[in-house]
PyMOL Python script that loads the backbone (N, CA, C, O; Angstrom):
from pymol import cmd

cmd.read_pdbstr("""\
ATOM      1  N   MET A   1     -23.043 -25.349  52.452  1.00  0.00           N
ATOM      2  CA  MET A   1     -23.190 -25.202  53.886  1.00  0.00           C
ATOM      3  C   MET A   1     -22.437 -23.960  54.324  1.00  0.00           C
ATOM      4  O   MET A   1     -21.362 -23.650  53.811  1.00  0.00           O
ATOM      5  N   HIS A   2     -23.013 -23.267  55.270  1.00  0.00           N
ATOM      6  CA  HIS A   2     -22.400 -22.072  55.851  1.00  0.00           C
ATOM      7  C   HIS A   2     -22.073 -22.360  57.311  1.00  0.00           C
ATOM      8  O   HIS A   2     -22.799 -23.082  57.994  1.00  0.00           O
ATOM      9  N   TYR A   3     -20.976 -21.787  57.775  1.00  0.00           N
ATOM     10  CA  TYR A   3     -20.587 -21.906  59.170  1.00  0.00           C
ATOM     11  C   TYR A   3     -20.507 -20.527  59.784  1.00  0.00           C
ATOM     12  O   TYR A   3     -20.065 -19.578  59.137  1.00  0.00           O
ATOM     13  N   PHE A   4     -20.934 -20.411  61.034  1.00  0.00           N
ATOM     14  CA  PHE A   4     -20.822 -19.170  61.777  1.00  0.00           C
ATOM     15  C   PHE A   4     -20.100 -19.449  63.077  1.00  0.00           C
ATOM     16  O   PHE A   4     -20.503 -20.324  63.843  1.00  0.00           O
ATOM     17  N   LEU A   5     -19.030 -18.704  63.327  1.00  0.00           N
ATOM     18  CA  LEU A   5     -18.286 -18.827  64.562  1.00  0.00           C
ATOM     19  C   LEU A   5     -19.003 -18.010  65.634  1.00  0.00           C
ATOM     20  O   LEU A   5     -19.222 -16.812  65.458  1.00  0.00           O
ATOM     21  N   VAL A   6     -19.362 -18.643  66.727  1.00  0.00           N
ATOM     22  CA  VAL A   6     -20.067 -17.962  67.817  1.00  0.00           C
ATOM     23  C   VAL A   6     -19.289 -18.165  69.120  1.00  0.00           C
ATOM     24  O   VAL A   6     -18.459 -19.068  69.227  1.00  0.00           O
ATOM     25  N   ASP A   7     -19.573 -17.309  70.108  1.00  0.00           N
ATOM     26  CA  ASP A   7     -18.885 -17.408  71.393  1.00  0.00           C
ATOM     27  C   ASP A   7     -19.341 -18.607  72.215  1.00  0.00           C
ATOM     28  O   ASP A   7     -18.549 -19.195  72.951  1.00  0.00           O
ATOM     29  N   ASP A   8     -20.619 -18.971  72.092  1.00  0.00           N
ATOM     30  CA  ASP A   8     -21.190 -20.044  72.910  1.00  0.00           C
ATOM     31  C   ASP A   8     -22.282 -20.745  72.118  1.00  0.00           C
ATOM     32  O   ASP A   8     -23.388 -20.221  71.988  1.00  0.00           O
ATOM     33  N   VAL A   9     -21.983 -21.925  71.588  1.00  0.00           N
ATOM     34  CA  VAL A   9     -22.955 -22.641  70.758  1.00  0.00           C
ATOM     35  C   VAL A   9     -24.210 -22.979  71.552  1.00  0.00           C
ATOM     36  O   VAL A   9     -25.320 -22.806  71.048  1.00  0.00           O
ATOM     37  N   THR A  10     -24.056 -23.456  72.780  1.00  0.00           N
ATOM     38  CA  THR A  10     -25.217 -23.864  73.571  1.00  0.00           C
ATOM     39  C   THR A  10     -26.156 -22.674  73.820  1.00  0.00           C
ATOM     40  O   THR A  10     -27.369 -22.799  73.657  1.00  0.00           O
ATOM     41  N   ALA A  11     -25.609 -21.547  74.206  1.00  0.00           N
ATOM     42  CA  ALA A  11     -26.430 -20.352  74.448  1.00  0.00           C
ATOM     43  C   ALA A  11     -27.092 -19.879  73.162  1.00  0.00           C
ATOM     44  O   ALA A  11     -28.247 -19.455  73.186  1.00  0.00           O
ATOM     45  N   THR A  12     -26.383 -19.943  72.042  1.00  0.00           N
ATOM     46  CA  THR A  12     -26.954 -19.547  70.749  1.00  0.00           C
ATOM     47  C   THR A  12     -28.102 -20.473  70.367  1.00  0.00           C
ATOM     48  O   THR A  12     -29.154 -20.014  69.922  1.00  0.00           O
ATOM     49  N   VAL A  13     -27.898 -21.782  70.543  1.00  0.00           N
ATOM     50  CA  VAL A  13     -28.963 -22.750  70.242  1.00  0.00           C
ATOM     51  C   VAL A  13     -30.181 -22.473  71.134  1.00  0.00           C
ATOM     52  O   VAL A  13     -31.314 -22.507  70.655  1.00  0.00           O
ATOM     53  N   ASP A  14     -29.962 -22.205  72.400  1.00  0.00           N
ATOM     54  CA  ASP A  14     -31.081 -21.906  73.317  1.00  0.00           C
ATOM     55  C   ASP A  14     -31.859 -20.688  72.852  1.00  0.00           C
ATOM     56  O   ASP A  14     -33.090 -20.702  72.851  1.00  0.00           O
ATOM     57  N   ARG A  15     -31.144 -19.617  72.451  1.00  0.00           N
ATOM     58  CA  ARG A  15     -31.822 -18.404  71.972  1.00  0.00           C
ATOM     59  C   ARG A  15     -32.611 -18.670  70.686  1.00  0.00           C
ATOM     60  O   ARG A  15     -33.749 -18.224  70.542  1.00  0.00           O
ATOM     61  N   LEU A  16     -31.992 -19.403  69.753  1.00  0.00           N
ATOM     62  CA  LEU A  16     -32.673 -19.712  68.491  1.00  0.00           C
ATOM     63  C   LEU A  16     -33.904 -20.583  68.735  1.00  0.00           C
ATOM     64  O   LEU A  16     -34.960 -20.354  68.144  1.00  0.00           O
ATOM     65  N   ARG A  17     -33.765 -21.572  69.600  1.00  0.00           N
ATOM     66  CA  ARG A  17     -34.894 -22.459  69.907  1.00  0.00           C
ATOM     67  C   ARG A  17     -36.017 -21.667  70.576  1.00  0.00           C
ATOM     68  O   ARG A  17     -37.189 -21.898  70.279  1.00  0.00           O
ATOM     69  N   ALA A  18     -35.682 -20.743  71.467  1.00  0.00           N
ATOM     70  CA  ALA A  18     -36.701 -19.917  72.128  1.00  0.00           C
ATOM     71  C   ALA A  18     -37.436 -19.035  71.125  1.00  0.00           C
ATOM     72  O   ALA A  18     -38.596 -18.677  71.327  1.00  0.00           O
ATOM     73  N   ALA A  19     -36.733 -18.687  70.028  1.00  0.00           N
ATOM     74  CA  ALA A  19     -37.356 -17.878  68.969  1.00  0.00           C
ATOM     75  C   ALA A  19     -38.130 -18.738  67.978  1.00  0.00           C
ATOM     76  O   ALA A  19     -38.695 -18.218  67.016  1.00  0.00           O
ATOM     77  N   GLY A  20     -38.161 -20.062  68.206  1.00  0.00           N
ATOM     78  CA  GLY A  20     -38.942 -20.936  67.340  1.00  0.00           C
ATOM     79  C   GLY A  20     -38.164 -21.558  66.192  1.00  0.00           C
ATOM     80  O   GLY A  20     -38.764 -22.169  65.308  1.00  0.00           O
ATOM     81  N   THR A  21     -36.847 -21.417  66.185  1.00  0.00           N
ATOM     82  CA  THR A  21     -36.024 -21.994  65.122  1.00  0.00           C
ATOM     83  C   THR A  21     -35.782 -23.464  65.409  1.00  0.00           C
ATOM     84  O   THR A  21     -35.277 -23.798  66.480  1.00  0.00           O
ATOM     85  N   PRO A  22     -36.130 -24.364  64.478  1.00  0.00           N
ATOM     86  CA  PRO A  22     -35.820 -25.780  64.677  1.00  0.00           C
ATOM     87  C   PRO A  22     -34.319 -26.023  64.591  1.00  0.00           C
ATOM     88  O   PRO A  22     -33.641 -25.481  63.718  1.00  0.00           O
ATOM     89  N   ILE A  23     -33.813 -26.834  65.493  1.00  0.00           N
ATOM     90  CA  ILE A  23     -32.391 -27.161  65.542  1.00  0.00           C
ATOM     91  C   ILE A  23     -32.193 -28.569  64.993  1.00  0.00           C
ATOM     92  O   ILE A  23     -32.870 -29.504  65.421  1.00  0.00           O
ATOM     93  N   GLU A  24     -31.283 -28.721  64.061  1.00  0.00           N
ATOM     94  CA  GLU A  24     -31.025 -29.992  63.385  1.00  0.00           C
ATOM     95  C   GLU A  24     -30.244 -30.966  64.283  1.00  0.00           C
ATOM     96  O   GLU A  24     -30.497 -32.170  64.264  1.00  0.00           O
ATOM     97  N   SER A  25     -29.291 -30.434  65.071  1.00  0.00           N
ATOM     98  CA  SER A  25     -28.517 -31.292  65.981  1.00  0.00           C
ATOM     99  C   SER A  25     -28.137 -30.488  67.213  1.00  0.00           C
ATOM    100  O   SER A  25     -27.919 -29.279  67.148  1.00  0.00           O
ATOM    101  N   GLU A  26     -28.063 -31.189  68.337  1.00  0.00           N
ATOM    102  CA  GLU A  26     -27.652 -30.556  69.590  1.00  0.00           C
ATOM    103  C   GLU A  26     -26.164 -30.228  69.529  1.00  0.00           C
ATOM    104  O   GLU A  26     -25.434 -30.821  68.735  1.00  0.00           O
ATOM    105  N   PRO A  27     -25.701 -29.285  70.361  1.00  0.00           N
ATOM    106  CA  PRO A  27     -24.272 -28.987  70.419  1.00  0.00           C
ATOM    107  C   PRO A  27     -23.478 -30.253  70.761  1.00  0.00           C
ATOM    108  O   PRO A  27     -23.846 -30.998  71.668  1.00  0.00           O
ATOM    109  N   HIS A  28     -22.413 -30.480  70.044  1.00  0.00           N
ATOM    110  CA  HIS A  28     -21.557 -31.645  70.282  1.00  0.00           C
ATOM    111  C   HIS A  28     -20.122 -31.337  69.867  1.00  0.00           C
ATOM    112  O   HIS A  28     -19.886 -30.528  68.970  1.00  0.00           O
ATOM    113  N   VAL A  29     -19.181 -31.980  70.520  1.00  0.00           N
ATOM    114  CA  VAL A  29     -17.756 -31.782  70.226  1.00  0.00           C
ATOM    115  C   VAL A  29     -17.397 -32.571  68.984  1.00  0.00           C
ATOM    116  O   VAL A  29     -17.681 -33.766  68.902  1.00  0.00           O
ATOM    117  N   ILE A  30     -16.778 -31.920  68.022  1.00  0.00           N
ATOM    118  CA  ILE A  30     -16.328 -32.580  66.794  1.00  0.00           C
ATOM    119  C   ILE A  30     -14.917 -33.131  66.991  1.00  0.00           C
ATOM    120  O   ILE A  30     -14.666 -34.310  66.741  1.00  0.00           O
ATOM    121  N   PHE A  31     -14.008 -32.284  67.435  1.00  0.00           N
ATOM    122  CA  PHE A  31     -12.651 -32.749  67.714  1.00  0.00           C
ATOM    123  C   PHE A  31     -11.895 -31.715  68.545  1.00  0.00           C
ATOM    124  O   PHE A  31     -12.358 -30.593  68.747  1.00  0.00           O
ATOM    125  N   THR A  32     -10.725 -32.125  69.016  1.00  0.00           N
ATOM    126  CA  THR A  32      -9.859 -31.282  69.822  1.00  0.00           C
ATOM    127  C   THR A  32      -8.693 -30.803  68.979  1.00  0.00           C
ATOM    128  O   THR A  32      -8.099 -31.576  68.227  1.00  0.00           O
ATOM    129  N   HIS A  33      -8.370 -29.527  69.107  1.00  0.00           N
ATOM    130  CA  HIS A  33      -7.247 -28.944  68.364  1.00  0.00           C
ATOM    131  C   HIS A  33      -5.961 -29.082  69.185  1.00  0.00           C
ATOM    132  O   HIS A  33      -5.871 -28.563  70.297  1.00  0.00           O
ATOM    133  N   HIS A  34      -4.984 -29.773  68.636  1.00  0.00           N
ATOM    134  CA  HIS A  34      -3.711 -29.915  69.303  1.00  0.00           C
ATOM    135  C   HIS A  34      -2.648 -28.987  68.686  1.00  0.00           C
ATOM    136  O   HIS A  34      -1.590 -28.777  69.279  1.00  0.00           O
ATOM    137  N   ASP A  35      -2.927 -28.444  67.515  1.00  0.00           N
ATOM    138  CA  ASP A  35      -2.020 -27.490  66.877  1.00  0.00           C
ATOM    139  C   ASP A  35      -2.878 -26.429  66.200  1.00  0.00           C
ATOM    140  O   ASP A  35      -4.105 -26.489  66.279  1.00  0.00           O
ATOM    141  N   ALA A  36      -2.261 -25.470  65.544  1.00  0.00           N
ATOM    142  CA  ALA A  36      -2.990 -24.334  64.977  1.00  0.00           C
ATOM    143  C   ALA A  36      -3.477 -24.581  63.549  1.00  0.00           C
ATOM    144  O   ALA A  36      -3.897 -23.641  62.875  1.00  0.00           O
ATOM    145  N   LEU A  37      -3.429 -25.830  63.076  1.00  0.00           N
ATOM    146  CA  LEU A  37      -3.794 -26.105  61.687  1.00  0.00           C
ATOM    147  C   LEU A  37      -5.257 -25.758  61.390  1.00  0.00           C
ATOM    148  O   LEU A  37      -5.537 -25.101  60.388  1.00  0.00           O
ATOM    149  N   LEU A  38      -6.189 -26.186  62.240  1.00  0.00           N
ATOM    150  CA  LEU A  38      -7.619 -25.957  61.986  1.00  0.00           C
ATOM    151  C   LEU A  38      -8.310 -25.066  62.995  1.00  0.00           C
ATOM    152  O   LEU A  38      -9.444 -24.638  62.779  1.00  0.00           O
ATOM    153  N   GLY A  39      -7.638 -24.785  64.090  1.00  0.00           N
ATOM    154  CA  GLY A  39      -8.236 -23.957  65.124  1.00  0.00           C
ATOM    155  C   GLY A  39      -7.221 -23.690  66.217  1.00  0.00           C
ATOM    156  O   GLY A  39      -6.111 -24.221  66.188  1.00  0.00           O
ATOM    157  N   PRO A  40      -7.600 -22.872  67.173  1.00  0.00           N
ATOM    158  CA  PRO A  40      -6.670 -22.539  68.249  1.00  0.00           C
ATOM    159  C   PRO A  40      -6.249 -23.781  69.051  1.00  0.00           C
ATOM    160  O   PRO A  40      -7.105 -24.545  69.499  1.00  0.00           O
ATOM    161  N   PRO A  41      -4.941 -23.984  69.233  1.00  0.00           N
ATOM    162  CA  PRO A  41      -4.490 -25.123  70.027  1.00  0.00           C
ATOM    163  C   PRO A  41      -5.066 -25.089  71.440  1.00  0.00           C
ATOM    164  O   PRO A  41      -5.253 -24.017  72.015  1.00  0.00           O
ATOM    165  N   GLY A  42      -5.342 -26.259  71.990  1.00  0.00           N
ATOM    166  CA  GLY A  42      -5.884 -26.337  73.337  1.00  0.00           C
ATOM    167  C   GLY A  42      -7.364 -26.040  73.423  1.00  0.00           C
ATOM    168  O   GLY A  42      -7.874 -25.715  74.495  1.00  0.00           O
ATOM    169  N   THR A  43      -8.068 -26.151  72.288  1.00  0.00           N
ATOM    170  CA  THR A  43      -9.519 -25.959  72.298  1.00  0.00           C
ATOM    171  C   THR A  43     -10.196 -27.175  71.698  1.00  0.00           C
ATOM    172  O   THR A  43      -9.586 -27.944  70.955  1.00  0.00           O
ATOM    173  N   GLU A  44     -11.468 -27.337  72.036  1.00  0.00           N
ATOM    174  CA  GLU A  44     -12.273 -28.340  71.365  1.00  0.00           C
ATOM    175  C   GLU A  44     -13.295 -27.611  70.498  1.00  0.00           C
ATOM    176  O   GLU A  44     -13.772 -26.535  70.858  1.00  0.00           O
ATOM    177  N   GLU A  45     -13.620 -28.197  69.368  1.00  0.00           N
ATOM    178  CA  GLU A  45     -14.540 -27.556  68.437  1.00  0.00           C
ATOM    179  C   GLU A  45     -15.936 -28.120  68.644  1.00  0.00           C
ATOM    180  O   GLU A  45     -16.176 -29.317  68.484  1.00  0.00           O
ATOM    181  N   VAL A  46     -16.850 -27.225  69.004  1.00  0.00           N
ATOM    182  CA  VAL A  46     -18.233 -27.597  69.280  1.00  0.00           C
ATOM    183  C   VAL A  46     -19.098 -27.135  68.097  1.00  0.00           C
ATOM    184  O   VAL A  46     -18.971 -26.001  67.637  1.00  0.00           O
ATOM    185  N   HIS A  47     -19.969 -28.015  67.615  1.00  0.00           N
ATOM    186  CA  HIS A  47     -20.851 -27.698  66.494  1.00  0.00           C
ATOM    187  C   HIS A  47     -22.303 -27.958  66.868  1.00  0.00           C
ATOM    188  O   HIS A  47     -22.599 -28.790  67.726  1.00  0.00           O
ATOM    189  N   ALA A  48     -23.190 -27.244  66.221  1.00  0.00           N
ATOM    190  CA  ALA A  48     -24.624 -27.536  66.180  1.00  0.00           C
ATOM    191  C   ALA A  48     -25.089 -27.110  64.803  1.00  0.00           C
ATOM    192  O   ALA A  48     -24.489 -26.230  64.186  1.00  0.00           O
ATOM    193  N   PHE A  49     -26.159 -27.729  64.314  1.00  0.00           N
ATOM    194  CA  PHE A  49     -26.624 -27.444  62.954  1.00  0.00           C
ATOM    195  C   PHE A  49     -28.092 -27.102  62.950  1.00  0.00           C
ATOM    196  O   PHE A  49     -28.866 -27.610  63.762  1.00  0.00           O
ATOM    197  N   LEU A  50     -28.476 -26.225  62.015  1.00  0.00           N
ATOM    198  CA  LEU A  50     -29.860 -25.850  61.785  1.00  0.00           C
ATOM    199  C   LEU A  50     -30.031 -25.603  60.302  1.00  0.00           C
ATOM    200  O   LEU A  50     -29.060 -25.643  59.547  1.00  0.00           O
ATOM    201  N   ARG A  51     -31.258 -25.348  59.878  1.00  0.00           N
ATOM    202  CA  ARG A  51     -31.554 -25.047  58.466  1.00  0.00           C
ATOM    203  C   ARG A  51     -31.985 -23.588  58.349  1.00  0.00           C
ATOM    204  O   ARG A  51     -32.719 -23.079  59.196  1.00  0.00           O
ATOM    205  N   ASP A  52     -31.518 -22.917  57.284  1.00  0.00           N
ATOM    206  CA  ASP A  52     -31.954 -21.544  57.058  1.00  0.00           C
ATOM    207  C   ASP A  52     -33.296 -21.554  56.340  1.00  0.00           C
ATOM    208  O   ASP A  52     -33.880 -22.616  56.126  1.00  0.00           O
ATOM    209  N   THR A  53     -33.783 -20.388  55.973  1.00  0.00           N
ATOM    210  CA  THR A  53     -35.110 -20.294  55.357  1.00  0.00           C
ATOM    211  C   THR A  53     -35.179 -20.949  53.982  1.00  0.00           C
ATOM    212  O   THR A  53     -36.269 -21.233  53.486  1.00  0.00           O
ATOM    213  N   GLU A  54     -34.009 -21.194  53.354  1.00  0.00           N
ATOM    214  CA  GLU A  54     -33.966 -21.862  52.061  1.00  0.00           C
ATOM    215  C   GLU A  54     -33.577 -23.326  52.195  1.00  0.00           C
ATOM    216  O   GLU A  54     -33.215 -23.974  51.213  1.00  0.00           O
ATOM    217  N   ASN A  55     -33.655 -23.847  53.433  1.00  0.00           N
ATOM    218  CA  ASN A  55     -33.371 -25.245  53.760  1.00  0.00           C
ATOM    219  C   ASN A  55     -31.905 -25.637  53.601  1.00  0.00           C
ATOM    220  O   ASN A  55     -31.590 -26.822  53.492  1.00  0.00           O
ATOM    221  N   ASN A  56     -31.007 -24.652  53.586  1.00  0.00           N
ATOM    222  CA  ASN A  56     -29.578 -24.935  53.564  1.00  0.00           C
ATOM    223  C   ASN A  56     -29.108 -25.242  54.976  1.00  0.00           C
ATOM    224  O   ASN A  56     -29.576 -24.628  55.936  1.00  0.00           O
ATOM    225  N   LEU A  57     -28.181 -26.196  55.110  1.00  0.00           N
ATOM    226  CA  LEU A  57     -27.636 -26.537  56.411  1.00  0.00           C
ATOM    227  C   LEU A  57     -26.676 -25.434  56.866  1.00  0.00           C
ATOM    228  O   LEU A  57     -25.821 -24.994  56.097  1.00  0.00           O
ATOM    229  N   VAL A  58     -26.818 -24.998  58.089  1.00  0.00           N
ATOM    230  CA  VAL A  58     -25.990 -23.948  58.681  1.00  0.00           C
ATOM    231  C   VAL A  58     -25.327 -24.527  59.937  1.00  0.00           C
ATOM    232  O   VAL A  58     -26.001 -25.099  60.793  1.00  0.00           O
ATOM    233  N   GLY A  59     -24.024 -24.375  60.037  1.00  0.00           N
ATOM    234  CA  GLY A  59     -23.301 -24.853  61.209  1.00  0.00           C
ATOM    235  C   GLY A  59     -22.912 -23.719  62.118  1.00  0.00           C
ATOM    236  O   GLY A  59     -22.410 -22.689  61.667  1.00  0.00           O
ATOM    237  N   LEU A  60     -23.144 -23.909  63.402  1.00  0.00           N
ATOM    238  CA  LEU A  60     -22.648 -22.993  64.413  1.00  0.00           C
ATOM    239  C   LEU A  60     -21.396 -23.606  65.003  1.00  0.00           C
ATOM    240  O   LEU A  60     -21.404 -24.786  65.351  1.00  0.00           O
ATOM    241  N   VAL A  61     -20.328 -22.851  65.125  1.00  0.00           N
ATOM    242  CA  VAL A  61     -19.050 -23.375  65.590  1.00  0.00           C
ATOM    243  C   VAL A  61     -18.537 -22.544  66.758  1.00  0.00           C
ATOM    244  O   VAL A  61     -18.613 -21.315  66.750  1.00  0.00           O
ATOM    245  N   GLU A  62     -18.017 -23.237  67.758  1.00  0.00           N
ATOM    246  CA  GLU A  62     -17.387 -22.582  68.910  1.00  0.00           C
ATOM    247  C   GLU A  62     -16.064 -23.284  69.169  1.00  0.00           C
ATOM    248  O   GLU A  62     -15.994 -24.513  69.127  1.00  0.00           O
ATOM    249  N   HIS A  63     -15.011 -22.512  69.438  1.00  0.00           N
ATOM    250  CA  HIS A  63     -13.733 -23.074  69.871  1.00  0.00           C
ATOM    251  C   HIS A  63     -13.669 -22.866  71.367  1.00  0.00           C
ATOM    252  O   HIS A  63     -13.358 -21.777  71.848  1.00  0.00           O
ATOM    253  N   ARG A  64     -13.970 -23.939  72.105  1.00  0.00           N
ATOM    254  CA  ARG A  64     -14.070 -23.883  73.567  1.00  0.00           C
ATOM    255  C   ARG A  64     -12.741 -24.331  74.192  1.00  0.00           C
ATOM    256  O   ARG A  64     -12.211 -25.380  73.826  1.00  0.00           O
ATOM    257  N   PRO A  65     -12.202 -23.544  75.131  1.00  0.00           N
ATOM    258  CA  PRO A  65     -10.970 -23.954  75.804  1.00  0.00           C
ATOM    259  C   PRO A  65     -11.167 -25.276  76.524  1.00  0.00           C
ATOM    260  O   PRO A  65     -12.235 -25.542  77.075  1.00  0.00           O
ATOM    261  N   LEU A  66     -10.119 -26.109  76.516  1.00  0.00           N
ATOM    262  CA  LEU A  66     -10.188 -27.397  77.226  1.00  0.00           C
ATOM    263  C   LEU A  66     -10.136 -27.168  78.719  1.00  0.00           C
ATOM    264  O   LEU A  66     -10.181 -28.124  79.492  1.00  0.00           O
TER     265      LEU A  66
END
""", "prot")
cmd.dss("prot")
cmd.show_as("cartoon", "prot")
cmd.util.cbc("prot")
cmd.orient("prot")
């Protein structure tokens, strides 16, 4: 699986969907960062998933301020 950090998962999903890319899952919050271990503190991690041309799962990730 590959992950791509983007500025806005929802806007990216909308652009990909408009281009005809099937989306595997809608944007959703995975968890909130309370320290710097996995992401910037005070942010929530938003993910959405799609498949690439070789059917590999690709994750889009956004660290959204709370």
